[in-house]
N, C-alpha and C positions, 0 to 999 in steps of 0.2 A: 468186778466192779458194780458198787450199786447202782441204784438209778438216778442219783444226782449227776452222774457224768464227772469226766475228770477234773475240768475246771472247778465246779464246787468242790471236790474231793480234796484238791489241792489248796484251796481257801480254808476250808475247814482244819486241815493239818496245821496251816499257820496262823490258825487263829489265835491261839495263845502266845506264840513266841514270832508272830510275823514282824513285829516292830524291831527286832533285834537282827533281822537280815537285812543287808544293804545291796541293791542293784545298780549296777551301773549302765546308764543309757548315755552314748556320746560323751563318755568321759565325766559325766555327772552323776552325783552319788544319790539315791533315792530310796527310801523304804519301800517294802513293799506295797503298802497302801498308796504310797504317793505314785508308785510305778503302774499301778492298775488303775488309778485315776487319771493319769497321764493318758496312758492309751484308750481310755474312754474317751477322753475328750478329743484324741486325735480321730477317733473312729466318727465322732459327731461331726467335727469340723469336715470330713470328706464327704460323709453324706451330704452336707449342707450343698457343699460343691456340686455335687451329682446332679441334685435337686436343681440348683440355679442354673447350670448347662442345660439340663434336662428342658427346663422351663424356656430359657432362650432359644433351642432349637425347635421347641414346638409353637412358637409364637401364639398365634389366636388359638390354636387346637389344645391350648394347656387347660387341663381339666384339674383344678385342685380337689385334694382327697375329702 
């Protein structure tokens, strides 16, 4: 494996033909690009939830970055 890692190697291999692959998530059809975007937005949503709960638990001790 080269220095890019597994994820980037997969993305590079799909670069030219990724739009023809179909992925099913919860019985919904997605292209590779749509599936990746969906997952990134899901991670973002969860991170915001964790930050919100952390802020609630810390009350006055919360220190923004």
